[in-house]
VOKOLMAR-161551 format. One record per atom (N, C-alpha, C, CB): x, y, z. Coordinates in steps of 0.05 Angstrom, whole numbers, m for minus. Glycine has a CB too. Example, Ala and Ser with C-alpha at 12.3 -4.5 7.8 and 13.67 -1.06 7.14 Angstrom:
VOKOLMAR-161551
<atom><xx>264</xx><yy>m114</yy><zz>156</zz></atom>
<atom><xx>246</xx><yy>m90</yy><zz>156</zz></atom>
<atom><xx>264</xx><yy>m66</yy><zz>156</zz></atom>
<atom><xx>226</xx><yy>m89</yy><zz>181</zz></atom>
<atom><xx>257</xx><yy>m45</yy><zz>142</zz></atom>
<atom><xx>273</xx><yy>m21</yy><zz>143</zz></atom>
<atom><xx>258</xx><yy>1</yy><zz>157</zz></atom>
<atom><xx>282</xx><yy>m12</yy><zz>114</zz></atom>
END
This chain:
VOKOLMAR-161551
<atom><xx>445</xx><yy>263</yy><zz>1073</zz></atom>
<atom><xx>429</xx><yy>271</yy><zz>1050</zz></atom>
<atom><xx>422</xx><yy>247</yy><zz>1033</zz></atom>
<atom><xx>443</xx><yy>292</yy><zz>1033</zz></atom>
<atom><xx>442</xx><yy>228</yy><zz>1031</zz></atom>
<atom><xx>437</xx><yy>204</yy><zz>1015</zz></atom>
<atom><xx>415</xx><yy>187</yy><zz>1027</zz></atom>
<atom><xx>464</xx><yy>188</yy><zz>1012</zz></atom>
<atom><xx>414</xx><yy>187</yy><zz>1054</zz></atom>
<atom><xx>393</xx><yy>171</yy><zz>1067</zz></atom>
<atom><xx>365</xx><yy>182</yy><zz>1062</zz></atom>
<atom><xx>398</xx><yy>171</yy><zz>1097</zz></atom>
<atom><xx>363</xx><yy>209</yy><zz>1061</zz></atom>
<atom><xx>337</xx><yy>221</yy><zz>1055</zz></atom>
<atom><xx>329</xx><yy>216</yy><zz>1026</zz></atom>
<atom><xx>338</xx><yy>251</yy><zz>1060</zz></atom>
<atom><xx>349</xx><yy>217</yy><zz>1008</zz></atom>
<atom><xx>343</xx><yy>212</yy><zz>980</zz></atom>
<atom><xx>335</xx><yy>183</yy><zz>976</zz></atom>
<atom><xx>368</xx><yy>219</yy><zz>963</zz></atom>
<atom><xx>348</xx><yy>165</yy><zz>991</zz></atom>
<atom><xx>342</xx><yy>137</yy><zz>989</zz></atom>
<atom><xx>313</xx><yy>131</yy><zz>998</zz></atom>
<atom><xx>362</xx><yy>120</yy><zz>1005</zz></atom>
<atom><xx>304</xx><yy>146</yy><zz>1017</zz></atom>
<atom><xx>277</xx><yy>142</yy><zz>1028</zz></atom>
<atom><xx>256</xx><yy>160</yy><zz>1016</zz></atom>
<atom><xx>277</xx><yy>146</yy><zz>1058</zz></atom>
<atom><xx>262</xx><yy>176</yy><zz>996</zz></atom>
<atom><xx>244</xx><yy>194</yy><zz>984</zz></atom>
<atom><xx>219</xx><yy>180</yy><zz>973</zz></atom>
<atom><xx>257</xx><yy>210</yy><zz>961</zz></atom>
<atom><xx>222</xx><yy>157</yy><zz>960</zz></atom>
<atom><xx>200</xx><yy>142</yy><zz>950</zz></atom>
<atom><xx>181</xx><yy>133</yy><zz>972</zz></atom>
<atom><xx>209</xx><yy>118</yy><zz>934</zz></atom>
<atom><xx>192</xx><yy>123</yy><zz>994</zz></atom>
<atom><xx>175</xx><yy>115</yy><zz>1016</zz></atom>
<atom><xx>160</xx><yy>138</yy><zz>1029</zz></atom>
<atom><xx>192</xx><yy>101</yy><zz>1037</zz></atom>
<atom><xx>173</xx><yy>161</yy><zz>1030</zz></atom>
<atom><xx>160</xx><yy>185</yy><zz>1041</zz></atom>
<atom><xx>137</xx><yy>193</yy><zz>1024</zz></atom>
<atom><xx>180</xx><yy>208</yy><zz>1043</zz></atom>
<atom><xx>140</xx><yy>192</yy><zz>997</zz></atom>
<atom><xx>118</xx><yy>199</yy><zz>979</zz></atom>
<atom><xx>95</xx><yy>179</yy><zz>982</zz></atom>
<atom><xx>128</xx><yy>200</yy><zz>950</zz></atom>
<atom><xx>101</xx><yy>154</yy><zz>984</zz></atom>
<atom><xx>81</xx><yy>134</yy><zz>988</zz></atom>
<atom><xx>65</xx><yy>138</yy><zz>1014</zz></atom>
<atom><xx>93</xx><yy>105</yy><zz>987</zz></atom>
<atom><xx>80</xx><yy>144</yy><zz>1035</zz></atom>
<atom><xx>67</xx><yy>149</yy><zz>1061</zz></atom>
<atom><xx>49</xx><yy>174</yy><zz>1060</zz></atom>
<atom><xx>87</xx><yy>151</yy><zz>1083</zz></atom>
<atom><xx>58</xx><yy>195</yy><zz>1047</zz></atom>
<atom><xx>42</xx><yy>219</yy><zz>1045</zz></atom>
<atom><xx>16</xx><yy>213</yy><zz>1030</zz></atom>
<atom><xx>58</xx><yy>242</yy><zz>1031</zz></atom>
<atom><xx>18</xx><yy>198</yy><zz>1008</zz></atom>
<atom><xx>m6</xx><yy>191</yy><zz>993</zz></atom>
<atom><xx>m25</xx><yy>174</yy><zz>1009</zz></atom>
<atom><xx>2</xx><yy>176</yy><zz>968</zz></atom>
<atom><xx>m14</xx><yy>156</yy><zz>1025</zz></atom>
<atom><xx>m31</xx><yy>139</yy><zz>1042</zz></atom>
<atom><xx>m44</xx><yy>155</yy><zz>1064</zz></atom>
<atom><xx>m14</xx><yy>116</yy><zz>1054</zz></atom>
<atom><xx>m29</xx><yy>174</yy><zz>1076</zz></atom>
<atom><xx>m41</xx><yy>190</yy><zz>1097</zz></atom>
<atom><xx>m63</xx><yy>208</yy><zz>1086</zz></atom>
<atom><xx>m19</xx><yy>208</yy><zz>1110</zz></atom>
<atom><xx>m60</xx><yy>218</yy><zz>1062</zz></atom>
<atom><xx>m82</xx><yy>233</yy><zz>1049</zz></atom>
<atom><xx>m107</xx><yy>216</yy><zz>1046</zz></atom>
<atom><xx>m73</xx><yy>245</yy><zz>1022</zz></atom>
<atom><xx>m103</xx><yy>191</yy><zz>1037</zz></atom>
<atom><xx>m126</xx><yy>173</yy><zz>1033</zz></atom>
<atom><xx>m139</xx><yy>166</yy><zz>1059</zz></atom>
<atom><xx>m117</xx><yy>147</yy><zz>1020</zz></atom>
<atom><xx>m124</xx><yy>162</yy><zz>1080</zz></atom>
<atom><xx>m135</xx><yy>156</yy><zz>1107</zz></atom>
<atom><xx>m150</xx><yy>180</yy><zz>1117</zz></atom>
<atom><xx>m114</xx><yy>147</yy><zz>1126</zz></atom>
<atom><xx>m139</xx><yy>204</yy><zz>1114</zz></atom>
<atom><xx>m152</xx><yy>228</yy><zz>1123</zz></atom>
<atom><xx>m178</xx><yy>233</yy><zz>1109</zz></atom>
<atom><xx>m133</xx><yy>253</yy><zz>1120</zz></atom>
<atom><xx>m178</xx><yy>228</yy><zz>1083</zz></atom>
<atom><xx>m203</xx><yy>231</yy><zz>1067</zz></atom>
<atom><xx>m224</xx><yy>211</yy><zz>1077</zz></atom>
<atom><xx>m198</xx><yy>227</yy><zz>1037</zz></atom>
<atom><xx>m215</xx><yy>187</yy><zz>1083</zz></atom>
<atom><xx>m234</xx><yy>167</yy><zz>1093</zz></atom>
<atom><xx>m246</xx><yy>175</yy><zz>1120</zz></atom>
<atom><xx>m220</xx><yy>139</yy><zz>1096</zz></atom>
<atom><xx>m230</xx><yy>185</yy><zz>1138</zz></atom>
<atom><xx>m240</xx><yy>193</yy><zz>1164</zz></atom>
<atom><xx>m258</xx><yy>217</yy><zz>1163</zz></atom>
<atom><xx>m217</xx><yy>198</yy><zz>1183</zz></atom>
<atom><xx>m252</xx><yy>236</yy><zz>1145</zz></atom>
<atom><xx>m269</xx><yy>260</yy><zz>1143</zz></atom>
<atom><xx>m294</xx><yy>256</yy><zz>1126</zz></atom>
<atom><xx>m253</xx><yy>283</yy><zz>1132</zz></atom>
<atom><xx>m295</xx><yy>234</yy><zz>1111</zz></atom>
<atom><xx>m318</xx><yy>228</yy><zz>1094</zz></atom>
<atom><xx>m317</xx><yy>243</yy><zz>1068</zz></atom>
<atom><xx>m343</xx><yy>236</yy><zz>1109</zz></atom>
<atom><xx>m294</xx><yy>253</yy><zz>1061</zz></atom>
<atom><xx>m290</xx><yy>268</yy><zz>1036</zz></atom>
<atom><xx>m280</xx><yy>250</yy><zz>1014</zz></atom>
<atom><xx>m271</xx><yy>292</yy><zz>1040</zz></atom>
<atom><xx>m295</xx><yy>228</yy><zz>1008</zz></atom>
<atom><xx>m286</xx><yy>209</yy><zz>988</zz></atom>
<atom><xx>m297</xx><yy>214</yy><zz>960</zz></atom>
<atom><xx>m294</xx><yy>181</yy><zz>997</zz></atom>
<atom><xx>m312</xx><yy>235</yy><zz>957</zz></atom>
<atom><xx>m323</xx><yy>242</yy><zz>931</zz></atom>
<atom><xx>m308</xx><yy>263</yy><zz>916</zz></atom>
<atom><xx>m352</xx><yy>250</yy><zz>934</zz></atom>
<atom><xx>m286</xx><yy>273</yy><zz>927</zz></atom>
<atom><xx>m270</xx><yy>293</yy><zz>915</zz></atom>
<atom><xx>m248</xx><yy>280</yy><zz>898</zz></atom>
<atom><xx>m257</xx><yy>312</yy><zz>936</zz></atom>
<atom><xx>m251</xx><yy>280</yy><zz>872</zz></atom>
<atom><xx>m232</xx><yy>266</yy><zz>855</zz></atom>
<atom><xx>m205</xx><yy>279</yy><zz>854</zz></atom>
<atom><xx>m244</xx><yy>265</yy><zz>827</zz></atom>
<atom><xx>m203</xx><yy>305</yy><zz>859</zz></atom>
<atom><xx>m177</xx><yy>319</yy><zz>858</zz></atom>
<atom><xx>m159</xx><yy>308</yy><zz>880</zz></atom>
<atom><xx>m181</xx><yy>349</yy><zz>860</zz></atom>
<atom><xx>m170</xx><yy>306</yy><zz>904</zz></atom>
<atom><xx>m155</xx><yy>296</yy><zz>927</zz></atom>
<atom><xx>m147</xx><yy>267</yy><zz>923</zz></atom>
<atom><xx>m170</xx><yy>300</yy><zz>953</zz></atom>
<atom><xx>m166</xx><yy>251</yy><zz>915</zz></atom>
<atom><xx>m161</xx><yy>222</yy><zz>911</zz></atom>
<atom><xx>m141</xx><yy>218</yy><zz>888</zz></atom>
<atom><xx>m187</xx><yy>207</yy><zz>905</zz></atom>
<atom><xx>m143</xx><yy>234</yy><zz>867</zz></atom>
<atom><xx>m124</xx><yy>231</yy><zz>845</zz></atom>
<atom><xx>m96</xx><yy>240</yy><zz>853</zz></atom>
<atom><xx>m134</xx><yy>248</yy><zz>821</zz></atom>
<atom><xx>m95</xx><yy>261</yy><zz>869</zz></atom>
<atom><xx>m69</xx><yy>270</yy><zz>878</zz></atom>
<atom><xx>m55</xx><yy>249</yy><zz>895</zz></atom>
<atom><xx>m71</xx><yy>296</yy><zz>894</zz></atom>
<atom><xx>m70</xx><yy>237</yy><zz>913</zz></atom>
<atom><xx>m58</xx><yy>216</yy><zz>930</zz></atom>
<atom><xx>m50</xx><yy>192</yy><zz>913</zz></atom>
<atom><xx>m77</xx><yy>208</yy><zz>952</zz></atom>
<atom><xx>m66</xx><yy>185</yy><zz>893</zz></atom>
<atom><xx>m58</xx><yy>162</yy><zz>876</zz></atom>
<atom><xx>m33</xx><yy>168</yy><zz>860</zz></atom>
<atom><xx>m81</xx><yy>156</yy><zz>857</zz></atom>
<atom><xx>m31</xx><yy>193</yy><zz>850</zz></atom>
<atom><xx>m7</xx><yy>201</yy><zz>835</zz></atom>
<atom><xx>18</xx><yy>201</yy><zz>853</zz></atom>
<atom><xx>m10</xx><yy>229</yy><zz>823</zz></atom>
<atom><xx>15</xx><yy>210</yy><zz>878</zz></atom>
<atom><xx>37</xx><yy>210</yy><zz>897</zz></atom>
<atom><xx>46</xx><yy>181</yy><zz>903</zz></atom>
<atom><xx>29</xx><yy>223</yy><zz>923</zz></atom>
<atom><xx>27</xx><yy>163</yy><zz>905</zz></atom>
<atom><xx>35</xx><yy>135</yy><zz>911</zz></atom>
<atom><xx>49</xx><yy>123</yy><zz>887</zz></atom>
<atom><xx>10</xx><yy>119</yy><zz>918</zz></atom>
<atom><xx>39</xx><yy>128</yy><zz>863</zz></atom>
<atom><xx>52</xx><yy>116</yy><zz>839</zz></atom>
<atom><xx>80</xx><yy>128</yy><zz>835</zz></atom>
<atom><xx>34</xx><yy>121</yy><zz>814</zz></atom>
<atom><xx>82</xx><yy>155</yy><zz>838</zz></atom>
<atom><xx>109</xx><yy>168</yy><zz>834</zz></atom>
<atom><xx>128</xx><yy>158</yy><zz>856</zz></atom>
<atom><xx>106</xx><yy>198</yy><zz>835</zz></atom>
<atom><xx>118</xx><yy>155</yy><zz>880</zz></atom>
<atom><xx>135</xx><yy>145</yy><zz>902</zz></atom>
<atom><xx>144</xx><yy>117</yy><zz>897</zz></atom>
<atom><xx>120</xx><yy>145</yy><zz>928</zz></atom>
<atom><xx>127</xx><yy>100</yy><zz>886</zz></atom>
<atom><xx>135</xx><yy>72</yy><zz>880</zz></atom>
<atom><xx>157</xx><yy>72</yy><zz>858</zz></atom>
<atom><xx>111</xx><yy>56</yy><zz>871</zz></atom>
<atom><xx>152</xx><yy>87</yy><zz>837</zz></atom>
<atom><xx>171</xx><yy>88</yy><zz>815</zz></atom>
<atom><xx>198</xx><yy>100</yy><zz>824</zz></atom>
<atom><xx>160</xx><yy>104</yy><zz>791</zz></atom>
<atom><xx>197</xx><yy>122</yy><zz>839</zz></atom>
<atom><xx>222</xx><yy>134</yy><zz>848</zz></atom>
<atom><xx>236</xx><yy>116</yy><zz>868</zz></atom>
<atom><xx>216</xx><yy>161</yy><zz>861</zz></atom>
<atom><xx>222</xx><yy>102</yy><zz>885</zz></atom>
<atom><xx>235</xx><yy>83</yy><zz>903</zz></atom>
<atom><xx>251</xx><yy>62</yy><zz>888</zz></atom>
<atom><xx>214</xx><yy>70</yy><zz>921</zz></atom>
<atom><xx>239</xx><yy>51</yy><zz>867</zz></atom>
<atom><xx>252</xx><yy>30</yy><zz>851</zz></atom>
<atom><xx>276</xx><yy>42</yy><zz>837</zz></atom>
<atom><xx>233</xx><yy>18</yy><zz>831</zz></atom>
<atom><xx>273</xx><yy>65</yy><zz>823</zz></atom>
<atom><xx>295</xx><yy>76</yy><zz>808</zz></atom>
<atom><xx>318</xx><yy>86</yy><zz>825</zz></atom>
<atom><xx>284</xx><yy>99</yy><zz>791</zz></atom>
<atom><xx>312</xx><yy>100</yy><zz>846</zz></atom>
<atom><xx>333</xx><yy>111</yy><zz>864</zz></atom>
<atom><xx>349</xx><yy>89</yy><zz>877</zz></atom>
<atom><xx>321</xx><yy>130</yy><zz>885</zz></atom>
<atom><xx>335</xx><yy>69</yy><zz>887</zz></atom>
<atom><xx>350</xx><yy>47</yy><zz>901</zz></atom>
<atom><xx>366</xx><yy>30</yy><zz>881</zz></atom>
<atom><xx>330</xx><yy>29</yy><zz>916</zz></atom>
<atom><xx>357</xx><yy>29</yy><zz>856</zz></atom>
<atom><xx>372</xx><yy>15</yy><zz>836</zz></atom>
<atom><xx>398</xx><yy>30</yy><zz>830</zz></atom>
<atom><xx>355</xx><yy>10</yy><zz>810</zz></atom>
<atom><xx>396</xx><yy>57</yy><zz>828</zz></atom>
<atom><xx>420</xx><yy>73</yy><zz>822</zz></atom>
<atom><xx>439</xx><yy>74</yy><zz>845</zz></atom>
<atom><xx>411</xx><yy>101</yy><zz>813</zz></atom>
<atom><xx>429</xx><yy>76</yy><zz>870</zz></atom>
<atom><xx>446</xx><yy>78</yy><zz>893</zz></atom>
<atom><xx>461</xx><yy>52</yy><zz>898</zz></atom>
<atom><xx>430</xx><yy>86</yy><zz>918</zz></atom>
<atom><xx>448</xx><yy>29</yy><zz>892</zz></atom>
<atom><xx>460</xx><yy>3</yy><zz>897</zz></atom>
<atom><xx>483</xx><yy>m2</yy><zz>877</zz></atom>
<atom><xx>440</xx><yy>m19</yy><zz>894</zz></atom>
<atom><xx>482</xx><yy>11</yy><zz>853</zz></atom>
<atom><xx>503</xx><yy>6</yy><zz>833</zz></atom>
<atom><xx>528</xx><yy>22</yy><zz>839</zz></atom>
<atom><xx>493</xx><yy>13</yy><zz>806</zz></atom>
END
């Protein structure tokens, strides 16, 4: 469980990136809701990766 929690930030970043790639391939780049959701997932994933790994290392 600790391993999954440690990688939660990376998982969120990868989900956001996959959404962006899927939008690019389907040509659905004008939908701001989807693009905003993926951007929020990437930012939350980055912040959670930093915070979780800082707490687990201590």
